Structure formats: structure tokens, C-alpha cells
C-alpha positions in Angstrom: 51.0 208.2 -303.7 54.0 209.9 -305.3 57.4 208.5 -305.6 60.6 210.3 -304.7 63.9 209.4 -306.4 67.2 210.3 -304.8 70.4 209.9 -306.8 74.0 210.3 -305.5 77.3 209.3 -306.8 79.8 207.4 -304.7 83.1 207.1 -306.6 82.4 205.4 -309.9 79.1 204.0 -308.7 75.7 205.7 -308.7 73.4 205.1 -305.7 69.6 205.3 -306.6 67.0 205.4 -303.9 63.3 205.0 -304.6 60.8 206.1 -301.9 57.2 205.4 -302.2 55.2 205.7 -299.0 57.0 203.6 -296.5 58.8 201.4 -299.1 62.4 202.3 -299.7 64.6 200.5 -302.2 68.2 201.2 -302.9 70.1 200.2 -306.0 73.8 200.6 -306.8 74.4 200.9 -310.6 77.5 201.3 -312.7 76.3 203.9 -315.1 73.4 206.2 -315.7 72.2 204.0 -318.6 71.3 201.3 -316.0 68.9 203.7 -314.3 66.0 202.2 -316.3 66.9 198.7 -315.1 66.8 199.9 -311.5 63.3 201.5 -312.1 62.1 198.3 -313.7 63.3 196.2 -310.7 61.7 198.5 -308.3 58.4 198.4 -310.1 58.4 194.6 -310.3 59.4 194.2 -306.7 56.6 196.6 -305.5 54.1 195.4 -308.0 53.6 198.9 -309.5 51.8 198.8 -312.8 51.9 202.5 -313.9 54.2 205.4 -313.3 51.3 207.4 -311.7 52.3 210.7 -310.1 56.1 210.9 -310.0 57.5 213.0 -307.2 60.7 215.1 -307.3 64.1 213.8 -308.3 66.9 214.9 -306.0 70.5 214.7 -307.1 72.9 214.8 -304.1 76.6 215.6 -304.1 78.9 215.9 -307.0 77.3 214.1 -309.9 78.8 214.1 -313.4 77.1 216.4 -315.9 76.5 213.5 -318.3 75.0 211.4 -315.5 72.6 214.2 -314.5 71.6 214.8 -318.1 70.9 211.1 -318.8 68.8 210.7 -315.6 66.9 213.9 -316.2 66.1 212.9 -319.8 64.9 209.5 -318.6 62.7 211.1 -316.0 61.2 213.5 -318.5 60.4 210.6 -320.8 58.8 208.7 -317.9 56.5 211.6 -317.0 54.4 211.1 -320.2 51.2 209.3 -319.5 50.7 206.5 -322.0 47.3 204.9 -322.2 47.9 201.4 -323.5 44.5 200.0 -322.4 41.7 200.3 -324.9 
């Protein structure tokens, strides 16, 4: 099951929406650096252990260039498949 991530900016806040199947979680964060914290919260809440197949990321509305670059860099880093089990 793939996960969709929708990012939009509302004033100085960033709204991040995670969709995985019927599960939808929304997080309002102060800065793009907090994006990883939102991902961790979503994974703990939904008891997801691995990134698996990540779906598309959609950036909606006027989003700052720095915010977009930070989020895209995080997503690229998360797409790597790390096998920690031996």
C-alpha cells in the first residue's frame, strides 16, 4: 500500500497530510525541519515499521522555495531502502 503526502502552506504554518489507504492524518508544523517529526508521529500512530513504497508528494499552493527544497531532500533520503535486519 503506498502513501501519499500532501504539503500546503497556510500563512507561516505548513500543513502536512499523510494518506495511506483509508487512514488520513494531518499535522500543522512551524517549519520544514519539523517534517521528520510529523513523519515519525504518523508512523508510530499507524504502527508502520518500514517506509515501504512511498507514493507521490504533492505540494499545493504557494510554498517557499526553501520549504520545498527541504521537504524534497527529506523525501529523497527516505526513499532509500535500508535493511537493518540481519
